[in-house]
Each structure stands twice: as C-alpha cells, then as structure tokens.
N, C-alpha and C positions, 0 to 999 in steps of 0.2 A: 504493499498500499503505499503509495506516495505521499512525500511529506505535507504535501497540502492538501489532502485528503482526511480530512476530520468523521468520527464514528461518535453523533451523538445518540445515545439509548432513551427510547421514550416510549408514548403507549400509541397505536393506530386506535384512530375513531372513524374512521371511515364505516365502522360497526358497531352497536353496543361491548361484545363480549370482551375489545379492550385486550388482541396480542401485545407482546412485547415485542417492539421492532427498535434495530439498529440503522441508525440513516447514515448513508455514507453520501459527506456535503464534501462539496468543492466549490471556492470560488461565492460561496454563500447559496449553493443549488444543489437540492439533492440529485444524484446519481446513482444510487442504490439502497433497497432497502431490506434487508433480511432477517431473520427470527432472532429474538433476543436470547439467547443463553439461558441468562438470569430468569424469564419468564416462565412462568408455567403455565399461560395460556397462548396456544397455538396452535398448531401450525400458521402462517400467516396464508390470507387467500392472495387471491389479485389484486384487488384493491388496494392493499398495501404496498404490492411489486411496481403497481404503475403509479404510487404517489411522486416518481421524476418526472413522469408523462403531463400531471394533473396539471404540476407548477408548470411547465412549459408549453402546456395549450390553455385548458381550460381556465387557469389562474390570470391567463395575459386579460384576461377581460375582468378582472379585479378593478374595484372601487378603490381607486389611490389617494383621492384628496376628499375633504370633506364638501359635498353640494350644496344650493339654496335652490329651490325650486323656481324660477321666475317664468314670468309669461309664454316664453317661448322654449321652455327647457329647462336646464340645468347652469346654475353658475357656479365655479368654484371660488371657495371662500376658506379662511383660513381657521383653523381650531378656535383661537380665542375669536373671533367673530360669532362659529357656531354656537359655542358656551355663554355668550351674551344672548343671541337670540332666545338660546333653550330657558333660561334663568329668565329673561322677559316674559317669556310667554308662558312660564309654570307658575313665575309669578301671581302673574296677569290674571290668570285661572282660579291659583288659590284663593287668590282675595274676593274674587269673583263667588265662585263655586263652591268654595271648600277645600282642603287637601284632597279630598276623595277623588276630588275630578281629575285628579292625574293618575294615570295606570300604565303598566307593562306589562308586555308580555316578553315572554324568557321562551327562544326552543332551544333545539339540537339538545333530547334530554337532559334538563334542568337538573334533573337530581342526581345523576351521575357528576355533576362537576360542580367546584365552588366558589363560580363569579355569581349565581345565584346568593352567596352568602353576602355579596358585595352589595347586591343590586336590592335585596330586601333592607339591608340596611339603611340604604339609602332614602328606603320608599319611609322607612320608621323614623328617620329623621325629618322627612318632609311631612308627615302626619299622613298619609294615606294605607290604609291597606287593602288597594287594590290591586294588588301583585298579582298575576295570572302567568302560568306557564306550560310547556307543551306537557304536561304531566298528567291533563286531562283529558290528554288524545286517546293514551294506552296506558297496560301494565300496570294503571294503580286500581283496579276492580279488583284485581286478585292479592293486592295489597292488603286494601281495607278489608276485603271479604276476609283473609287469613287473619288480619288483626282483632276482628270482630268475633272470630271463633276461637283462638289458642291466643290472642295477646301479640303475636310476632307474625311475620311472613316467612313462609317454609320453601324455599326453591327446592329442586330436584338433585337427586343423589345419584349417580348414575355406577358409581363406584361400589362392588358389593351387590346391585341389586339383581333378581332374577326376570324380574319384567318390567319393560317400559312402555308406558303409556303415552305417545305421543298423540296430546290432544289441542285442535284446532292450531298444530302451530307447523310448518314447513323448515325445519332446521337447516337441510340439504343447499338454501339458499339463504337465510338467515343469520344461523351459528353455522355455520361450515363441517369445523374439527367435532363439535357436538354429533352430529350426524354420520359423522366420519366412523366414530366410537358405538357409536350404537350398532351401525353393522360390523362392525369385529366383534363386537361381544355378541350378536346375536352368531353368526359365522363360527367364532372361535369358543366360547363358553356356554353356547346353548339358552341365551337370554331367549325371552320370549318378547315379541313386539307386537303393538297393536296397534293401529293409525286410527283414528276419530275425523272423521274429514270430507266432505263433499266430493273433494278433488282429491285421485288416485296420483300422487306423488309419487317420487322414488321410493320413501321407506315404506310409504303405504303398498307399491307391487312386490314390496322381500319381507312385510310384514305377514303375521302370524294370521290376522286378524286386521281387515278396513272394514270398519262400522262407517259407512255411507251417510251420513245424517244429512237431516235439513237443514241449513241455517236458521240461527235464532231457537234451538228448538234442544241446546244441549242440557239445560238445566234439567228438563224432562225427562231425560237419558240418564244423568245423576242421581236422577231420584228415584227412577227406574232400575237404578244398580242397585240403589242403599235399600230398596223392596225387599229384594231377592237378597242379601245379603242379611240383612234382618229377618226376613220370615223364614230362610233355610237354618240359620243360628249359625250365620258363617262368621260374625262380628266379632272382635277381640274384647270377650267378656270382662275377661280381671282392669282394663285401658278404662271400661264406660263402667266401673261399679268405683273405682277407684279417683278417676278423673275427667269426668263430663257432668255436665248437668243439659235438662230438658230430653232425656234418652227413651224416656218412653213415651214423651210427647211428639218424639220427632217418629220413632214406632209407629204409633197410631197414625201421623200424618200421611208417611208414606205408603201407607194403604191405599192410599187414592191412585198412586201413579205403577198401577201392574204392568209387567212388559206386555201382555197383551192391547191395555190402552195407548201404554206409550205408544208403539208401533205405528198406529196410526195418525201421531202427531209425530214423531221423528222418520217417518220410514223405514227406520231398523227392523227388522224381524222379530218378534219375540220368542224363539227360543235360540237368534244371537245376543239379544240382551242378555239371556239369561246366561249364555256361554262365558259371554265376556266378564259378567260378576263374579258368576265362581273361577275364573283364572284369577280375578283380580284378588278377588278376598282369600284363595289359598294359596296362592302362591306367594312366598317369603325369602326378602321383603320385596315389593313392587315400588315403581315411585311412577308420578305424571306427570311429565315435561306438556306443560302449559303453555303456548302461546299467546298472542295478545286478543287473536280476532273476539273473545269474548267481553274483550272491553272497549268493541264497538258496533256491538247490538241494545237493543234499550232493553233489556234483561239480563245484562252480564252480570249484573253483581250477584244475584240471588243463586246464575249457573253456578259461579266461583261458590259462593258459601255454601252452595250440596257437594260438589269436587270437595271443596277443606272438611266437612264430615265425611266422606269417605277415604279421605287420607285418615284418618282419626278414626275411624270404625275400625280399619282395617290392622292397625296396629302398627303402619308407617309413619306414623310423626313421629320428627326426631329420631329416624332411627336410619343407622348405614346402609344405603341403598333405598331409604324411601326419601321421605323429605326432613330439609332439614331448618329446621326455627335457628333463625339467629338474626342482629341488628340491623338495621338499615338506616342509613343515615341523609337527611334530606335537607343539604345546608341551609337550604331557605328560610326550613323549618326551625332549625338550631339555631340561625340567627334570631329569627322571631323570640322564642321562648327564654334566651340567653338574654334577653332584656325587662325590665321590670313592668311587673303587668302596668304599672302608671305613666311608664313610660311607652308604650304600644299605643297605635292610632285607636281614636275615640270609638268611631265609625268602623264594622268591620265593612270589609271587603263584598260587594255586589255579589250574591250567589251563596256564601255565607251560610245563610239562614234557610235557604232552600234544602242545601245541600250540606249538614251540618258533620258529618259523618267525614266526606274529602276537606273538610277544612282541622275537622281533629286529627285526622289521620295524615293529611300532606302537609298544613299549616300552610292550605293558601285557599280561595275560592277556586271553584272550577271555570272554567274559560264561559261557559256557556253564559254566566252572569253579567262577564265583562261585554259581550253583543247585548243584552238585553239591557244592561243602565246606556250602555250608548245609542241604540236605537228606542226605546222607552223609554229613558232616565227614570230606570224604577229599580230602587230604593230611591238612589239618588241620581244624578246624573254623570257620565262620564265623557270629557269634550276634548282631551288630551292621552296621548298615548306613545311611549316608546319601545319600540320592539327590536329584541336584541337574537340574532342568532336563529331565525326562524325567519318564515315564509306563510303565515299564516291563511292570507288570499289562497293560495295554491292547496296545503294540507290541512284545514280543518275544512269540517262538512258545511255544504250550501256554502260554494263559492262566492256567489250571486249576492248572497244575503252580507255575506261578511264583505264582498266590497264596499256595500251599500253601506253599513255600518262603519270602517275605515274614513268614505265620504264625506258623513256624516261630523266627523271631529274638528275641533277648530284650529286642532296642530297636532301634527305625528310625524316622529325621529324613528329612522327604521338605522341602526348599527349592524352594517353585513358585507360582507365581502361583493355580493357582486347586488346587482339593481336590479332586483326581483320583481314578482307582480305586485306584491307587499310595499316593496321600498320605491315603485312609480306610482303610487298613492302619496309621499308622504312627503313634508316640505320640506324637511333637511334628511340627508342619505349621508351617514358618516364611515369612513373605511374602519374594516375592523384586520385582524388578525387570526391567522388562520391558528388551529391548537399546536401547528410544529414551531407556532411564531413566540409564544406564550406560556409562561409555567400554570400548571394545573393540578392539585389533585383529583387523580381518579378513583372511583370506589367502585370495587367490583361486586356483580349480584352472585349471589351462592358461592360464594368464598369471602370470611371475615378479613379482608384483605383491600387495604390501600397503597398506589403507586402513583410518582409523580410523573405530571406528562414534561416534563423538559422541553424548556425551548431548542431547538434544535436548528433552525436557521432564523436570522434575523430579519424583520418583518422590514418591509419599504417604512423611508419617514416616516410619515403620516399617519400609515394604521396603527389603532391604538388598539392595547389587549383588551377584551371582557373586563375584567374588574377597574382598572386605571378607568373610562368613563366614569363607574358612578364614582370613583374616590377624586376626578376630579368636579366632576358638577357638585356632591358633597361640600367640599371645602371651599370653593367657587361659592357656593350660597350659604355659608359661614357656620351649618352644624356636622361639617367634616372632623373637627377636632373629637368630638363627641359620640359621633356612631361607625368612621371610617378614620381611627387615630394611625393608624400603619403608617413606616416611613417606606416601605416597600412590599414586593409580594410574598418574602418569606415572613414579613413579620405576620401579616394578615393570615396566611396560610398555619402557620403557629398557632395564631389563637382559634382557628377553627378545629385543628386537631384537637387543642384542648376544653373546649366549649362541646364537642362530640362526647366527652366524659367515657373514654374508650377502656374498657376491661383490659388491657396491656397499651398502655402508653404509648405516642410515636411523635415523632418531631419531625420538620422538614428535614434538619441534617437526617435523621434516620431514613429517611425517604431517598435521599439523595446517596447516601452509602451504597443502597439497596433497589437500584435501581426494576430488578423484576419485582418489587412490591414490599411491605413488611403487612406482617398478621397482627390484626389486633383483638382477636380472642383464639386462644387454643377452642380446635373441635371437639366435641363433646357432644355424646348423644343423649338424651332422655333428659335432658337438661332440668324438666318438666317436675320428674321426680324427688329432684332437691329445692328446685326454685320455685314449685310453683306454674303456672301460666299468669301472665298481664294481664287479664282479663277483671272486669269489675265481680266476678263471683270467684277470683284466683284459679275456677277450674274452666278445661276445654269447653265451650257454650254452644253446645246445641241447638238451645232455645236463646235465643239473645234478647234479655230485658230493656241493654242499650235500643236494638232495633223497632222494641215496639214502643219506645217511648219513642222514638225519632218519627213514628206514623208508618213504621214499616213493616213487615212481614217480620216477625220474630222467630218461624222456623223459612228452611230453605223454600220456594214456591216455585213452580213455574207459570210464567203467565204469557199467554199468547203475545207474538207482535204483533203491535196496532195495524201494522200492512203482512198479509201473508194469507193464502189458499184459507185458512177458516177461519180469521177475526172480519175478515174484510170481501166476502165473496163479489161483490160487483165490481170491487177494484181490479179483483184478483181475473175478473173477464176480461177487463181491458188490457189489465198488463198479466202477462200468463205466465210470466218466469221467476225464478226469482235471483239478485243479484248478489254477490259479495263483492268487494274492492280489498284494494291494499295487495295483492300477492307480490312476493318479494320477489329481487330478481338479485342474484349470488353479485352481480355487477355494478349496482350501484346502492349507493345510503339513499334511499328517499329519493330525492330530486339531484343529490348531487351526483356528479359522474356522466352525466350525461351527452357531455362535451367532449369528455377524453376519449381519443379516439379508438384505441384498443379494446376499452368496452363498450364504446356504443356500438362497434363492430358483431361483439358478441351476443349484443341485446339491441338491434338497432329502430325500433319503432315498436307501438306500445298495439298489443294485440288482444282483442275480446275473446275468450276461450268459449267456446259453444260444442255443448255432443253433437256425436255423429249424425246420428238420428233424430235430434232436433232441427241442426244445420238444413239436415234434407229435407225435410217439411218445410221448410222457410224458404228453401231454392238458394241456397249459401255453399260455397265453396271455400276451402284456406286460400288465402290472399285477398277476397270481396272485401271490399270498403263498405261499411255496414255502420247503422245506426242504433245506439242502444238508448233508449228513453226511459224515466219517470216520470213520475208527478211532476218533479219540479227540474226537471231539463232534460239533456241527451249532451251525447257524444258521439264522436268520431274516428271510429280507428275500423283496421285491418281485422278479418277474423282468423280466427287459430280453430281450425275443428281437430278435434280430439275425442278419443273415446273415454280418455280418464279424466272424464269431469260428467256430473249427475244430468240426468237428460232435464231434472227442471232446472237444473242451476245456469248462470251464468258467471264467468268471472273476469276483470278489469282491472290491469295493472294501477298502480297509486303514484303519482307526483310527475304525471307527464302533464306539459300546460298546455294552452290553447286551448283547439276541439274535443281534445281528449282526454281533459281532466276530470280524472273522476268523481271530484268534489262539485262539479253541477249536477250529478246524479242525486248527489245524497241529501241528509236532511231528516227532518221528523220527529220522533218522541225521544228525549233522552231520559237515560235511566233514571226513575226518581231515587233512587240511594246516592250518587256519585254525581250523578249529573255526564255519565259519560254520552260520547256522540252517536247517533244513529249513520255507522257508514255500510253494514253489513245489513243482510236477509230481510234486501227493499224490493218491492217488486217494480219486475223491470218488463221491456219486450225489445225484440228486435227483430230490425226488419234492413234487407239488402239497400243499399246509397244507392240514391240515380246518381246517372253518370256525370249532369252537373256537378252533385255535391261530391261525389267522390271524386 
C-alpha cells in the first residue's frame, strides 16, 4: 500500500445492519472498500464495495453551498446569512404562534445514530416538543409491542436455533449476510425454515413451509397459532405460571381464532396453520425473524402483540436461539429524559395525546401528528419545519398530501446531500456531510454493541455535519451554553454515552480504540428470572391494563383492514387486487444509489410484480407499461410477470420518484395504537397503459 493511501475504519450505513468497513482513501477520495477484520458484522455487500463509485458519480450532484429560494430558482448564500434568516424566521414564528409552531423531521434511521440527541436538545432549548422522525415509518410497531408485553425489545437470535420463521421479511435483499446464515444453517445443521410472505422469495423457495398469506392478516394467523398452542397443550406451562399475567383471558380470547375460521381470513389452509403451530411450539429453540412490513399496515401493532405472545408462550423469550431481550437506546429520547421535567417544553408535540404509546416508548409524537398540525392546525398550528437527512415527500405515505402540507408552511429548511423532492419545496437548502465525512455513534440491533462511525473523508468546505447544525443554531440563539454546551463532537458523544446509563460504561476513547465496537452489557439468557420484567406488573403481560387505559384492546386482537375484500366489498369490486409496497432491493438503500451506475445496471427500473395467471387475464406481458391505481392515485411502471407472487397480490418497489412513486398510491387509516402509516394491504387495480401513456 502506497504511503499516500490511508485506511479509515468506520461503519457502512448504506443499510441498517452496519457492517464494519476499511475505506482506502487517496487524495481525500475513497478508492477501495473492504470488510473490517475487527468487526463481527458482515461480510459487506455490493453497496459498500461501490462507495468509491458513489463518490465519483451520484455524489457529484450534491449540494455544496447554502441555497436560498428566489423568484426564478436558487441563490447561493453564506452560512452566516443562512443562520441569520433562520433565526429571524424562527423567532418571528415563535412570537406569533408559540415555540411549538417550529417542528423538525429527522430521517435516515434517526434511532440508530446520535445527531437526534443534538436536534432534540435544540428543540428543548427553543421550547418546542414538535420533534418528528422516520421512526414512525417502520420498525417501532414491534418495538412498542414488545415493550408493552415484556418491557424490552427482543430481536431474534439465530445462533443455536432449530427453527427460523421469516415473517414479513426478505433478508436476502435487506440483510444478505443474515439470509446467507439461514441457508447455511438449513443445509449444514438441519435447521427448519418457515417463510410467511405473499411473495415466493428465494428463502421461501428453499423453506420447509411457505405460508402465502393475504397482506394485512398476520394478526389473525398469529392468533390461530396461539389457539393451537393452547388448545393442544403445547405451551410452556412453567413460564406461564411463574412469569405471566392474563393467560386465562388470552386462552379464552383465542378460542375465537380457530384455524378453520382463520383460513378464510388469511388464505392459508387450516391444516397448514396447524402444522406450522405444532412445528413452532415443539421445536426448541425457535426464533422469529420479523421484518418491517407489519409496521406499515393499519393493524400491525396488534399483530406484533400476538407474535410477542407466541414467543413468550413457546418458551423462546430471552433464550439462546430464540429472542433476546436487550435495551435499545433512542438518543433523542435520552436527550429528553435527561432534562429536568420543569425545563421540558410545556406543550406536548401534536400527536402525542392521540398516540401516547408511541410517545412513551419512542419519546416523540408520530409523524402523522405533524401533518395534521400543519394542514388542520390542531391541536396547534405548525408553521415552520426543519428537515434533516430525509425526503418525506417521497418516502412517507400519500405524497400528494405531504406536498400540500409542506406548501402550506410559512418557512421550511432542508439540510441534505441532494436537491430532493422535499428540498425543492424549501426556502433554504443547506449542504450536509455524508456519514463518511463526520463522526457518529452507531447502535446495533440484536447486539448490545456500540461502534464509532469515524470520519474517513474530509467534507467539502461548506458541508456541515448533522450535529453541528443544531449546535450552531442553539449557540447563535442564546441557549447553546445550557442545552448544547459541548466544545466538540467527542465531548457531545461522551455525554450521550454517559446519559445512556450503560451497564458497562463506554467512552468515545473506548470506541476509537476498538473500531469493531464495544459491548455495553454481557449476553445473558432468561434475565427475567433474576430481574423480572420492566412492565407495570413486573411480569410478561399477555393481557395489558396499560393498553386498556389507552382505549386499546388489552389482548392481541385482529381487526380486518378498512380496505379489503371482506370489509369493503363495494370498493373491492372496483379495485379487485391487494397492493403491497416497499419491496426491497439489495442494490439500493431506499432512494439512495439509484444514480450509481453499477447498482442501477443491476436493478435498472421500477417493476410491478404481477402473477402470471392474473397478467394473462388482464392481457399483460412482462415488459409492458402498466398503470397501478388505488382510490388515492396511480403510478406508471413496467410489469414483471412472475409465478412467485399470490394471484391476488400486486407488489411495487419503493422510493422511485416521478410517476413511479409508490406513495402516490398509499394512505388511509393509521394504526390506532402507534400511528403507523398505511402502505400495505391496500386495494388496487392494474391495467395496461395506452401507448401514449407509455
């Protein structure tokens, strides 16, 4: 290796697993990326390997300077001018409407990274609780359900398992090293594999069982599994007797969910439901690898609750090869909870009262509260918005409604790498750093592990790190010394690590000395035998008084989606297919990489998956341009005709812009428990596009 080549050790953030990488840098440009030997997460995939190409191609179109919207476009301004404009507008809005009229939206997996801590501290100092993020897009239905049930999130543990259920997930595309491990375990160790998915994914083709479920009915399936487990005496009686409350009520409740009844709801034959229930209940240990799909249906929380009860009753909770209970630190929530109550904002963020569980367990109101406060000005008006590292116009449901909301604002700022669809609506657009140009703490899921995302490349001169934007604003507005008093990023991150109150204390210096990461607690099993459960009763709550007090079903309950063949038969006549959105691709991280040539060549355009027989009836062939419609809008893309999807289901990919934007189709009823967005299980129709449209 030449003397002019340096190797920086950091974390790849081109997808959430966070593989450790060595970035070879020459003349401040990445030239090669390899797996980091010190990291236990990996190996890397193609997205990390093409980091040099991403810098040389897609990133050439980044924003390099602060921009102000003028009558006919954008004008370059200085950072000082940008801060003066922001401070004047924020102060004016605060005086006119109150501090809560200023809001933010933080994107790019806010809960895994640390700049949300700085952003929340800024908002506390300003006096606003209008803090929103991508956290209400996905992932947190299962986190909240687990916390309600047994007081902590319990992600799956593959090592030592005898049965893997891949439920509403496609790790081949989203977490490829996990999918590879599953296949090796099946082939070399005889581990059983079950896939629950309306699509016949690669793992489904290799599985021992594939339950091809109707989208949006997962909760009914889980309750039918519980029915069989209890009726056939296949549950862990010792665990139930010692560590749960509400078993008798749950047992009575699930009598309503027989496999014969549920087969008509889910499209899964009753004998297959029974076979799976017996396999899951009698194979020890067994783990459930649950994806994010249930977070984007209107009844997803209760489905996740039912799955939590399956894990508990089977004896797989906090067991090697089952599910591991461990703390998960949401840094913006830590920032709020470490400020004295009398210094916190007086008015809770819009949406916090409607969805109190989300506020309690995630520490912020859900995104839908923001949109309603802008459009309806209830419970108060939001008039200004700062968007950082996110593109909600593209990534959030009902893009047209999102756009209407942001156009109604009096002032909007976007801090991002690119001129996104959201940035185009802003008054100011500010240049940001990539994750490779700034130092951040990274938190892993499924492991009690923190690592440092080291700065391995110097950013362009005017591109500002995410945390620094909030630090500068706070200090220029006069409350930085109290709420963001740190002199540099190391000092801020040491404060974050201290505020997390870790079982094994960690410092930034520890993370720098151990680039593969540092564990903040030992891996222990069945901690509840010594510590109990962090729930109101101190036990695993199959029946939840907390949910009852919140006006929700205290037992996991299935509710038919508001758009479905059963609940809206008249609408179903008009839209006779079921839409799922958000299909993942190995080659993209949401909207990222779609202009990186190597990756785009492997997945060149958005394709709607349609079953072979369904396509034949509609006169559609692979490669035809088709229009997918819901009652909210339509998209235009090519058809991919395949036998690997249920005949009644249509699947479209996510985060393609223009006429292929999936969120022109989505919207509807939000999950009443946590405010989750409706992006799957919607009614749709498909037709071949006219030549003029194609």
